C-alpha positions as CSV (number, residue, x, y, z in Angstrom):
1,M,100.6,83.6,81.2
2,S,103.4,83.5,79.1
3,A,106.4,84.5,80.2
4,S,106.7,86.9,77.2
5,V,103.4,89.2,78.2
6,K,104.3,91.7,80.4
7,K,101.5,93.1,82.8
8,K,100.8,96.9,82.3
9,R,100.7,98.4,85.8
10,N,98.1,100.7,86.9
11,H,99.9,104.6,87.4
12,V,97.5,106.6,89.5
13,R,98.9,110.0,90.3
14,Q,97.5,111.1,93.6
15,T,96.4,114.7,94.3
16,I,96.0,114.4,97.8
17,S,99.0,113.8,100.1
18,L,99.5,110.4,101.9
19,Q,99.3,112.4,105.3
20,D,95.8,114.1,104.6
21,R,94.4,110.6,103.2
22,L,95.0,108.6,106.2
23,A,93.8,111.3,108.3
24,A,90.8,111.4,106.4
25,F,90.4,107.7,106.8
26,A,91.0,107.7,110.0
27,R,88.5,110.6,111.1
28,D,85.6,108.5,109.0
29,L,86.6,105.6,110.7
30,V,86.4,107.1,114.5
31,E,82.7,108.6,113.1
32,M,81.8,105.0,112.3
33,A,82.6,103.8,115.4
34,A,81.2,106.7,117.5
35,S,77.6,105.3,116.0
36,M,78.4,101.9,117.5
37,P,78.0,100.2,120.5
38,E,80.4,98.9,122.6
39,G,82.2,95.9,121.5
40,A,85.3,94.4,119.3
41,E,83.8,95.6,116.2
42,R,84.2,98.9,117.9
43,D,87.5,98.8,119.1
44,S,88.8,97.2,115.9
45,L,87.6,100.4,114.2
46,L,89.1,102.7,116.7
47,R,92.6,100.4,116.2
48,R,92.5,101.0,112.7
49,A,92.1,104.6,113.3
50,R,94.9,104.9,115.8
51,T,97.5,103.1,113.1
52,A,96.3,105.2,110.4
53,E,97.3,108.4,112.7
54,I,100.2,107.0,113.8
55,A,101.5,106.2,110.0
56,A,100.6,109.9,108.7
57,D,102.9,111.5,111.6
58,I,105.8,108.4,110.5
59,D,104.9,110.0,107.1
60,D,105.4,113.3,108.4
61,W,108.8,112.8,110.2
62,V,110.3,110.6,106.9
63,S,109.2,113.7,105.0
64,S,110.5,116.8,107.7
65,A,113.3,118.8,106.5
66,G,115.1,117.9,109.6
67,L,115.6,114.0,109.4
68,Q,119.4,113.6,108.0
69,P,120.9,110.6,106.2
70,P,123.1,108.5,108.2
71,T,126.9,109.5,107.8
72,P,129.6,106.7,106.8
C-alpha cells in the first residue's frame, strides 16, 4: 500500500448505550451457559459474562456526575 493512500475509517453511530449493549451481551452469555453441561466452556462463558458486567459497572462509574477530575 502506498504511503499517500489513506484508508477511510468505518464510523458507526451507536443507538444503544455501551452499558445496555454490555448488559445484553452478559445476559446472552449467561443464557448460553445455562444450557450447557458443567465444564471449561461453560466456565469460560460465565467468566466472559462477569467481565462484561464489570465493564458496564466501570462505564457507569466513569460517566457518573459524581466523578470529579483531579485537582492540581
